C-alpha positions as CSV (number, residue, x, y, z in Angstrom):
1,K,20.6,-7.5,-9.3
2,G,18.1,-9.3,-11.6
3,K,15.5,-9.7,-8.8
4,L,15.8,-6.0,-7.9
5,E,15.4,-5.0,-11.5
6,S,12.3,-7.2,-11.8
7,L,10.7,-5.6,-8.8
8,R,11.6,-2.1,-10.1
9,T,9.9,-2.8,-13.4
10,R,6.8,-4.0,-11.7
11,L,6.9,-1.1,-9.2
12,T,6.9,1.3,-12.1
13,R,3.8,-0.4,-13.4
14,F,2.1,-0.4,-10.0
15,L,2.9,3.3,-9.4
16,S,1.2,4.2,-12.8
17,G,-2.1,3.5,-11.0
18,I,-1.3,6.1,-8.3
19,S,-0.3,8.9,-10.6
20,D,-3.8,10.4,-10.9
21,V,-4.8,10.0,-7.2
22,K,-5.6,13.2,-5.4
23,D,-5.7,13.9,-1.7
24,G,-8.8,12.3,-0.1
25,Q,-9.2,9.6,-2.7
26,M,-8.9,5.9,-1.7
27,L,-6.5,3.2,-2.9
28,V,-7.3,-0.4,-2.4
29,I,-4.5,-3.0,-2.7
30,T,-5.5,-6.6,-3.0
31,Y,-3.3,-9.7,-3.4
32,M,-4.8,-12.8,-5.0
33,P,-2.7,-15.9,-5.3
34,G,-2.0,-16.8,-8.9
35,K,-3.2,-13.4,-10.1
36,G,-1.0,-10.8,-8.4
37,T,-1.4,-7.5,-6.6
38,T,-4.2,-5.3,-7.8
39,L,-4.3,-1.6,-7.1
40,T,-7.7,0.1,-7.5
41,S,-8.3,3.8,-6.9
42,T,-11.4,5.9,-6.7
43,A,-9.8,8.0,-9.4
44,G,-10.6,5.0,-11.8
45,A,-7.2,3.4,-12.1
46,R,-6.8,-0.4,-11.9
47,V,-3.4,-2.0,-12.3
48,T,-2.5,-5.7,-11.6
49,V,1.1,-6.7,-11.1
50,P,2.0,-10.4,-11.0
51,G,4.2,-12.2,-8.4
52,K,4.0,-13.0,-4.7
53,D,7.5,-11.5,-4.3
54,F,6.1,-8.2,-5.4
55,A,3.1,-8.4,-3.0
56,D,5.5,-9.3,-0.1
57,A,7.8,-6.3,-1.0
58,I,4.8,-3.9,-1.0
59,L,3.4,-5.1,2.3
60,L,6.8,-5.1,4.0
61,T,7.4,-1.5,2.8
62,W,4.2,-0.2,4.5
63,L,3.5,-2.8,7.2
64,G,6.8,-4.5,8.0
65,K,9.0,-4.2,11.1
66,D,10.7,-1.1,9.7
67,P,8.1,0.6,7.5
68,L,9.0,3.7,5.4
69,D,6.4,5.7,7.4
70,A,5.6,4.4,10.9
71,D,2.7,6.9,11.2
72,L,1.2,5.6,8.0
73,K,1.5,2.0,9.2
74,S,-0.4,2.9,12.4
75,R,-3.2,4.6,10.4
76,L,-3.4,1.7,8.0
77,L,-3.8,-0.7,10.9
78,G,-6.4,1.6,12.6
79,A,-4.1,2.4,15.5
80,N,-4.4,6.2,15.4
């Protein structure tokens, strides 16, 4: 439960960078070892969340074997 709660707290922080993003704007997600996962949007948001476990969870959500949205995974990988 502690690990899930830790991810949830960091996810809330991460999502704060998405709140002002409008249709057609770009999000860039970058993981840097020792620094964390940085979300940058063309809306001007920039949020960094620490932890490789968080980066792994985000990547698995969108690019893993069973992504939340298979169509989005295909588009992210340029397979449309």
